[in-house]
Each structure stands twice: as C-alpha cells, then as structure tokens.
ZAVEXVO-685558 format. One record per atom (N, C-alpha, C, O): x, z, y. Coordinates in steps of 0.1 Angstrom, whole numbers, plus 5000, padded with zeros to 4 digits. Each point is the difference from the previous one (the first is absolute). Last residue first. Layout:
XZY...
***
This chain:
155074051474499550094989500050145005499650094992501149545038500249934987499450084989499549944990499650005066500150104989500149924987499149924996502549885052498950014990500350104989501150014995501749835043499350125002498850024991499250095002504449555002498649975004499250135004499049995007505750014980499949895009498649995005499849985012501550354956500750035012499849895010500050025013496650164948500949895002500750015014499350015010499050424961499549905010501149895002501250034999496950424968501149905002499449895009498949954997500150604992499449885004501249905003500850035008498050474967501149905002499449875004499449944991498850615009499849864997501249935004500850035009496550494982501149935005499849854996499249974992498050565013500249874994501349935006500550045011497950415000499349984988500249864994499649984988502750185052499850124992499449974987500450064990502249545030499250105007499850114990500550004989502649525020499850124992499250105008500450035011501549414985499350105007499750124991499749984989503649555017499650114991499450115008500650065009500649384994499650125008499550114991499049984993504149545005499350104992499750125009501050065004500349395003500050135006499150104992498849984999504149534989498850085001500250135007501150055001501049414990500350135005498750085002499049955006501649664956499850025014500350145004500050104992501449564969499850155001499950035015501050035007498249494960500650085012499750154999499050044994499449594977501350044996500750075012501250034998494249804998500949905005501550044997500949925003495550374986499849884992501049895005500349914992501450575019498749955000499949874992501049964994502550464997499849875008498649964999499350034990502450495009499749894991499749875008499350015010501950405012500850014987499749894991500949974991498950005063499150034989500950014987500949914998501650205048499449894993499150044988500250114995500450225047500949944990499349884994498849975003500350505031500149865001501049944990501250045001495750445007501149944994499949845002498949954996499050565025499949855000501349944994501150045004495750454999501349944997499849854999499049954994498350555022500049855000501449954997501050055007495550434990501349944999499949855000499149944993497150335012501050115003501449945001500950055007494449675005500950044989501050115005500350015012495149765003500850115006500950054989499950124996497049534995500349975014500850115007500449995011498249774940500850125004500449985015501049955003496849714971499150105004500650145003499350095003502649464983499950114991499050105003499650084992501149535036499849954987499850124990499249994991501950115054498749944999499749954986498850024995505550145014499150115001498549954999499250064993504349625007500050074988499050125000499350034990501349715049499449924990499950084987498950004993503550195042498650015003499249924989498950044996505849935002499550144996498550015002499350064992502849555022499950004986499550144995499350014990501649935056498849924996499850014985498950014995505050185023498850085003498749934996499050064996505049694998499950114991498850095003499250034991502749565032498650014995499850114990498950024994505349865027499150065011498650014995499150075006504549724969499850144998499250075010499650124999501049384980499650065013499750154998498950034996504549604978498950094998499750065014500950055007502849664983498849924998498850094998498949954997505550225010499649935012498849914998499449965010502750294954499250085009499649935012498950045006502249764945500650005014499050085009498949965002502050114943499249935010500650015014500850095002500549984940500350015014499049925008499549904996500850124955499350115006500150015015499250065007503149624965498549975000499250115007498949975005505850084989499849885009498549975001499549975011502150384959500050035014499649895010499350015009499850134940500249875007500050025015499049975006500650414966500649914990500349865006500949934995499250535034499149904995500749914990501149965002500350565005500349875005499049894995499850014988500150545021499649894990500249875006499349965009502250405016500150064987499649904989500749994989501749885058498750024995500050054986500749944991503650155041499349904991498650044996499750124998502050095048500749974987499249914992498949955004500150205041500050124991500649974987500050094991500149755065500149954986500150124991500850095002496849915048501250034992499949944986498949984995498750075061500149954986501350034993501050045006495550185036501349944997500049954985499150054992497350205032500449895009501549954997500649955009497150374963500450065013500649905009501050035007498749744949499550145002500650065013501249985002499049584959499850025015499350135002498950034994504249734963499050095006500050005015501049995007500749724944500250035014498850085005498949984996503749844955498850075006500450035015501150055002500849534963500250145005498750055007499149925003502749664960499050055009500350155003500250084992502349434991499950144998499150065011500249975011501249574989498850034991500050144995499250034991502749715057500350074987498850014992498850005005501349815040500349914989500350064987500149944990500550365052499349875001500449914989501249974999499350544989500649915011499249875000499549964990498850374983501150095006500849935010500750065008494149824983501349974995501050095006500050035012495250184987500649885005501349974994500750104995494750255010501049964990500449865004499249915002498650545027500149864997501049984988501050074999495750325030501049984990500049854996498949944998499450435044499849884993501249984990501150035004496150425023501249924997499649874994498949984995498150395015501050025010501349924998501050025007494849904966499650085012501150025011499849965011500849614959499450134996499750085013500149955011501149524969499850085012499350134995498949994994504449604983498950094999499950095012501050055005501249464973500050085012498850094999498849964999504449684967498850095003500250085013501250035003501749624982499250004988498750085003499049974994503949745043499850134994499249984987499449904998503549835047499449994986499950144994500950085001501249785042498650015001499350004986498750015000506450185019499349884996498550025001499650115004503950235003500749885004499349874996500649895001498350604995500349934988500949875003500749954992497750345044500850084990500549924988501150014996496049795037501350035006500950084990501249985000494449954987500749875000501450025006501049954994496050415009500549994986500849874998501049994993496950085049501150104998500649994986501250014998495049735011501149955008501250094998501249954999494850204983500649894992501249945007501049974994496550355030500750064989500749904991501150014996496249845039501250065006500850064989501249995000494649844989500949895002501450065006501049954996495550364997500449944987501049895002501150004993496450345037501449965001500549924988501250004998494550265015500049855003501449945002500249915008497650534962500349975013499949855002499349934992500250324967498849995007500249965015499149995008504650064960499049914994498749995008499549895001504150395015500549874997498949914995499949885005499150535030500749984987500449854998499949925009497450265028501550015002500849984987501249995001494050025001500549885005501550005003500649905002496750484984500549914989500649875005500849944993496850385035501550034998500649924989501249985000494549985033500349954987501550024997500849905001497050205041499250074990500249944986499250044991503149875052498949914997499150064990498949944997505050295016499149995012498849914997498950025006504550024961499250135002499049995011498950054999504149594996499150014989499150125000498849994998504649965034499049905003498950014988498849995003505150274992499250055011498849915003498950055002504349804967499250124995499150055010498850034997504149635016499049954991499250114995498749994999504950135028499049935008498849954991498950015003504950174975499250105007498949945008498950055000504149654980499250074990499150115006498950024996504249745031498949914996499050084990498849995001505150245014499149985011498849914995498850045002505350134974498750024996498949975011498850034998506149945007499749914989498550024995499549914994502150375043500049855003499649924988499249915001501450595003498749934997500049855002499049944997504850345014499850024986498749924995499949954989501250085057500949914993499850004985500049904993497650405035499549875002500849904992499549914993501850555008498849984993499549855000499649954990504150175036500450014986498749974992500149934990499350105056500749884997500449994985499849904993498250505025499149895000500649874995499549934992503350455014499050024989499149884999499849954989503250065046500749974988499150024988500049924990498450185053500249864999500649974986499749904994499850555018498749944998500149854997499449944991504550295021499650044987498649934997499849954988501949995055500949934990499550034986499949914992498050315044499649865000500849924989499549924993501650535015498749994993499649854999499449964990504450135034500350034986498749994992499949944989500250015059500449884993500250024985499849914992499350455039498849934995500349874992499349964992503250495021500549874996498849934994499849984988501850495044498949924994500549864996500749935008502750494992499349915010499049914993500249964988500750524992500749885001499349915010498850015001501550534992499149895003500849885002500849985009500250464960500649925012499049885002499849924991499050584988500249864997500549935012499550025011501650504979499049915006500249854997501249965000500450404964500449965013498949925007499249934992500750244962499550095011500449965013499450055010501249734946501050115002499650095011500650115002496849514988499950094988501050125002499850104994498649695051500549944988499950104989499650125002497049905041501350044995500449914988499149954993497350075055500349964986501450024996501049985007497650345031499849864999500349964985500750084993497350415022501249924998499749854999498949974995498150415032500149924988501449935000500449945010497850535010500649885005500349924988500850044991496450455027500349904990500649875006499649965011500950575006499249885001500449904989501150004995499150565002500849885004499049885001499050004993499850454993500550015013500849885005500450005012497950064943498850005009500450015015499249975008504150054957499549875002498849995009499849915008503850484999499049964990499549865003500049955011504950135008498650075001499249964988500349924992505150135014499049904996498650065000499850094992503650195020500449885008499049894997499649925009499450634986500249874993500549895011499449995011499150474997501549984999500349864995501149955001494550265002500449935012501549975000500549925009497750184943499350025013500549915011500449894999503250194965498550004998499450015014500750035010504449844962499250045012498549994996499649934992504149954979499850145000499150045012499550115000502049444992499250044988499650155000499150044993503849765040498649975002499150054989498950045001505849984995499550115009498549985002499350095001503049584974499950134992499450115009499250084995501749515026498949984990499850134993498950054998504849935031498750005007498849994991499050075002505349874979499850155004498750015008499250104998502049474990499750074988499750155003499150064994502649665039498649984999499550074987498850044999505849975010499350085011498549984998499250105003503649664967500050154997499250075011499250094997499349414992501250065004499950154999498950065000497749704968500449995014501450065003500650064991496349754969501350065000500650005014500949925003494849914990500050114990501350074998500150104994497249595041501450044999500050124991500150115004496249465008500350134995501550024999500849914995496649795042500749994987500350144995500450085008495549715028501250084997500749954987499449924993496649925049500749994987501250094999500750035010496249895028499850124992500850004987500250104994501249655054499249994988499950134993500950085001501949845037498749955005499049984988498949965002505750174993499350115007498649965004499250085003503949764955499549945013499150115007498950034995503350084964500949885005499649945013500849945007498850554970499149925007500849885006500650015010499950374947500649925010499049915007499349934992500550574979499749865000500749945012500550075009499350404957500549945012499749854999500149944989497150504990501049904997500549955013499550035011497250384963500649955013501149914996500950034992494450104979501549995001500449965014499449915006496050124978500550125006501550005001500650085008497349614955499350055012500550135005500250094992503349614981498850064997499350055013500750045009503749734982498949945008498650064997499049935001505450144977500250045014498849965009500050035011500149864942499950155001500250045015499550115004501149434981498650045002499950155003499150045007504949704981499950055014498550055003499750055010501849734949500850135001499850065014500350125001497749464988499350114994500850135001499350115000501049495037500650044987499450124994499750105007497749575026500750125000500650024986499349984990498549635046500450024987500850134999501050015008495449945032501349944995500250034985499350084995497450025054500049954987501449944996500649935008496550425030501349934997499949954985499650084992497150125052500149974986501249914997500149895006498950505035499949864996500149994985500350094993499350275054499949984986499949854997499549925008502950395034499049914996499950004985501050034993501350245055499949984986498849914997499149995007503549965040499150104993499949964985500249894996504349985030498649975002499250104992500550084991504349925009499749945013498649965002499749925009502250274950500650085010499549965014499850085009497349854944501249955007500450095011499250085005497849994951500350065012501249955007501150054998494849824962501449985005500150075014499149985008497849994943499950055014501450015005500950064994496849634964501050085006499650055014499249935007499249824942499550045013501050105006500250114994500449494967500350145004499450025015500449935009499649734944499450015014500150155004499450084994503549614968499250115004499549995014500749945009501449774945499850005014499150115004498950024993504449994963498749985006500149985015500950055007502449814950500050105011498749975008499749895004501749854957499450134996500150115012499750114997501549435010501050064991499650144997500850094999496149795034501149914999501150074992500550105004493749955007501350054996501149895001499649884998494950295019501049894999501450074996500350105006495850165003499749924987501049894999500149944989499750415045499149895003499649924988499149925000502150635006500549874996499049895003498850025000501950445029499349954988500749864997500649945008499650555026500749884994499249954988499450084993500550275056499449964987500949884995500749935008500750335029498750064999499349964987499250084994506049995026499249924991498650074998499950114996503649925047499450074989499249904992499349925005505350055030498649964997499550094988500850054992503549875050499550074989498549964997499349965009504749725012499050095003499650084988500249954989503649665036499650084988498950105005500050045012501349465010500250145001499550074987499149944993503149555011498850075003500250154999501050054994501849594976499750015014498750085002499250014991503849854969499750135004499750015015500650095007501049554961500350015014499750145006500650045009498249844946501550025001500450025015501050075003494549814987500350144997501550045001500350115005498349445001499550085011500350154998500350085009500749624957500949985011499650095012500850065006496449924957501250084996501049995012500650105003495549645000499750145002501250094997500350105007500249444985499850025014499750155003500550065009499749814946501350005006500050025015500850075006495149894971500750134996501450005006500450115005497249495001499450115007500650144998500250085009501249544966500549995014499450115008500650065009497949914947501450055001500549995014500750095004495049754988500050144999501550055001500250105006499249444993499550065013500050155000500350065009500849714951501049985010499650065014500850065007496149944958501150104997501149995010500650105005495949584997499650135004501050114998500250095008500849484977499950005015499650135005500550065010499449874943501450025005500050005016500850075006495149854973500550144997501450025005500350115006497849464998499450095010500550154997500250075010501249594961500749995013499450095010500750065008497249934950501450064999500749995013500650105004495249714993499950144999501350074999500350105007499549434993499650055013499950155000500450075009500449714950501249985009499650065013500950085006495649914963501150094996501250005009500550105003496049595005499650145003501050104996500350105007500449454982500250025014499650145004500650065008498749804947501550025003500250035015500750095004494849824983500550124992501550035004500450115003497449495013499750125008500550134993500350105007500649484971500650015014499650135007500950075005497249834953501550044998500650025014500750095003494949744996500050144995501550054999500250115004499249445007499750095012499950144995500450095008500249594960501250015008499850085012500950075005495549844964500950114997501350015008500650105001494549705014501349954996500950124997500250095008495149905010500350054986501349954995500350034988497449915057500349894991500150044985499949924991499050395047499349875003500249894989499149924998503150524999498550014999499349875002499049974993505750045011499650034986498550014999499449964990502549975053500149894992499550024985499449914994500850455036498949925004500049874991499049954996504650344998498850064995498849925004499149974991505149905026499949984985498750054994499549944991501550145055499749864997499849974986499149934996502350505015498649985005499649854997498949984996505650144996499150064990498549985004499249974991504149885039500049924988499150054989499249934994501450345044499349885004499949904988498949944997503650454998498650035000499149885004498949984995505849975008499650024986498550034999499449954991502550045052499949864994499650014985499149924996501750485025498849945006499849864995498949964996505050274991498950074994498749935005499149974993505049905026499949954986498750064993499349934993501850235049499549875001499849934987499049934997502950505005498650015004499449865001498949974996505750074995499250044988498550005004499149964992503949975043500049894991499150024988499249924996
***
C-alpha cells in the first residue's frame, strides 16, 4: 500500500511540476512540492518495510539452520561501502570444502557485525552452512556447534596436503546467486507483471488528473510556442479578451464595470461589490480563474457615472486596437503592452463620457499612451 501511495504521490508531483512550468500557477508549485515530500516519505517507509521483511525472512531461514555445514577459508574481505546501523556490508571471497562435492570458491556478501570482523581476516578458517546443495550460496556460522568448532580449530593447524580446505587455486569457481543484506539467498518471488502495470497506470492517471484544470492553458501555451508567437498565450496579446470579461462578469454577478485592465499574465477589473451597489471592489482573472480581492483602494467620487456596461463593448477588437496604437505611435515591437477600458475622465461637448480604450506601449527607448474610442476604433489622442 505504501508503495502505491508513493507512486501516486510521484505522479501528482510530476503533474504539478508540468503545470507549474506550463502555467506559472503557484498552486501547482505548492502541489508538486507537497506531493513530492509525501511520495518520498511513503517510498522510504515502503523500502524500509521491504528491507525489514527481507531481513526477517533471512533470519527465519537462519533460525531453521537447514543445509549441510562445511569448512571454509577466507581468501579476502573488503567493504562494499554500504552500511546498516554502522555495520558494514562486506564482500568475502571463500574457498569452501563440502563433504559431498568438490571444493569451490565463491563470493559471499552480507552485513557483518564489526565485532566479528576479526574472525574473517584472510587465511582464517571458518564454518559455513550451505542451505541449498544445488547453489554456491552459504551462510556464515561464526558460532558453530562444538563438534564443528573442533574441526575448525584442527583445520587451522593443518598444512600442505593435510588440509581439508584446498588452496583457492586448486578449487573451481562457482558464483553465488543474489543475496540479501544478511547474506541469505534472495527468495525469487513469483513474477507479478500486473504490479508494474498498476504502478505505471497509477502514476499516469495521477499526473493527468492533476493537470485537468490546466489542459486549456497548456494547449494554448503549446499552440502559441508552435506558432512562433509565445506572447499569444498571454492575456493582453492573446485573443481571449471577451472570454476573460465573461469570466469576470460571472465573478461579479453583473455586467457593469468601472475599469477593466488587461496585462501580460492577468486582468484586473473594478466593479460593484454586488449588482446595483455603489461600493467598488477589485476582481482579478489569473491562471484561468477569477477571485475577488477586496475593496478598490480609491473609490470613485461618482460611481454611477463611472460605470459602463461591458456587454456594450466589443472586447474582441482589443488586438485591433493594439495594432492601431502601434501604428499611431510608431512603436511596432513594444516590450510591454497594457490595455485599460474605462469611461473618459472628462465629459465631451454633449456631456457624455464615452468608453475609451487606452493602450500603453513601452519599449527600450520610448513609450506611448494611445486613447481609442471603444465604439468606432478611432484614435482620440
């Protein structure tokens, strides 16, 4: 279960990371950070559980004490660099002399208690157990039965042809099968291909589900990059102005606004705190969602006169207004573009305050503010 939770967590983290890169949404950054921490923790506990089960299985096998005993000589010993609770894993080359087959050499690996290292120095005679006569694997018996302890001590005194354990050069090599950290042969578990399929499926599904809210944004970004105009995925230089206004209308509950501003990655609107109210709040559209941000810092002196109906403005013409402003100002490749839609601050000769579109262009060496009539598209100033 912990392994599955870990896989799902990594899937969520992967989806969150993709979402954070593609959209810049801080919620995705928070999501992948938390998911990665949870997945790593669950994975660590799952690995620890598997290790503990492996150690218990090996311990159980050792407690059964099955298999024949044999004398062996330590030819070499070295640390692998891996430790558990400050106890080193060692790689020990042994020459083993079984009673019922010819002698052989093999490499044995296991975690060794540091107090037992003195018994495993090169040239030392020890007793080992062969749990499976068909395999080269052995288990160290550093506290053997008394009769084998006497055989071990006697072998230590033998030389030349009297040896029971021949020289390594006189024995054949026989490779041990993979071992656990305790030295016992690894138990081959039955193949479970469905487990890999389950984990892979859980990872993919988790990542996909996390990205569901960002599908449109990711597709839009990919399309913009593919077209060679990545700015088109933004708010002000894209073609979603009417869609954004519709979202703001849904958030405010009405169609009347004091101001709607389109910026690079977001839109800000000033609108009544409730339909028909004369108190003005700030609303934001960002990361494909809207939110109320609280009261407008500077309330208009005459809110009723400042309001305009967004349904009477064609926001799909914003790209056209930007092109008009660039042509009028001569700034054809601005570094920054901001578009503000609001009523004119001063009434005209007829006493009306028409809705205007102010396009603010900024480049390295110059900037310009171009005001355009929202209804006619004519440059006013």
